[in-house]
Structures are given as structure tokens and as C-alpha cells.
C-alpha positions in Angstrom: 13.0 -2.4 -3.0 15.9 -2.1 -5.3 17.5 -5.0 -7.1 20.7 -4.7 -5.1 18.7 -5.0 -1.9 17.0 -8.1 -3.2 20.4 -9.6 -4.1 21.6 -8.9 -0.5 18.6 -10.8 0.8 19.4 -13.7 -1.5 23.0 -13.7 -0.2 21.9 -13.7 3.4 19.5 -16.6 2.6 22.6 -18.7 2.3 23.9 -17.7 5.7 25.1 -20.3 8.2 22.7 -19.0 10.8 19.4 -20.7 9.9 17.2 -18.1 11.6 18.9 -15.3 9.7 18.7 -17.3 6.5 15.0 -18.1 6.9 14.1 -14.5 7.6 16.0 -13.3 4.5 14.4 -16.1 2.4 10.9 -15.0 3.6 11.7 -11.4 2.8 13.0 -12.2 -0.6 9.9 -14.3 -1.4 7.6 -11.5 -0.4 9.6 -9.1 -2.6 9.6 -11.5 -5.6 5.8 -11.9 -5.2 5.4 -8.2 -5.3 7.6 -7.8 -8.3 5.7 -10.5 -10.1 2.4 -8.8 -9.4 3.8 -5.5 -10.8 5.0 -7.2 -13.9 1.7 -9.0 -14.5 -0.1 -5.7 -14.1 2.2 -4.0 -16.6 1.8 -6.9 -19.0 -2.0 -6.7 -18.8 -1.9 -2.9 -19.2 0.2 -3.3 -22.4 -2.3 -5.8 -23.8 -0.8 -9.0 -22.7 -3.1 -12.0 -22.6 -3.4 -14.3 -19.6 -2.0 -17.1 -21.8 1.1 -15.0 -22.7 1.7 -14.1 -19.1 1.2 -17.8 -18.0 3.8 -18.9 -20.6 6.3 -16.3 -19.3 5.7 -17.5 -15.7 5.8 -21.2 -16.6 2.3 -21.9 -15.2 -1.1 -22.6 -16.7 -3.4 -19.8 -17.9 -5.9 -20.9 -15.2 -3.2 -20.6 -12.4 -2.2 -17.1 -13.4 -5.8 -16.0 -13.8 -6.8 -17.4 -10.5 -3.9 -15.7 -8.8 -4.2 -12.3 -10.4 -7.5 -12.2 -12.4 -9.9 -11.6 -9.6 -8.2 -8.7 -7.9 -9.9 -5.9 -9.9 -6.5 -4.6 -10.6 -6.2 -6.1 -14.0 -8.1 -5.8 -17.3 -10.9 -8.2 -18.0 -10.2 -11.7 -19.5 -8.8 -11.8 -22.9 
């Protein structure tokens, strides 16, 4: 999904029709989760530590490692 499509979802999330707004909110959340995972994977591939990634995300190292560390998609613990 492109950034402009994500922005369209965010705009629709403010719609007066709650069903339409909720559907757009859910779609935007899924896309943001996907984008976050991609960026975590990129950061790890470029040598980023779990602590650095956690700081960037505003969460604990344990939280980010729990969410992304056990997937087998990322490098081992640093």
C-alpha cells in the first residue's frame, strides 16, 4: 500500500458514518502494523539493536523483542 492510500484511509476514518470509519480505521491499523514490521526488519538487517528499535518505537526492549524477536524473520538477539 502506498502512503497516499494510507492517508486516504486515515481521512475516511474521520467519516460521519461510523461503520465506514471503523472499517477504514481497521484497515489503516493493519497497514501500519505491516509497515512497522517492515521497518523493524530493515533496522535489524542494518545492525540495529532491539534497544535502539524499542527507543524509536517508544516501547521497552522486552516488548519489541516479544513482538518481533521470535518470528525467525529477524537476526538473533543483540
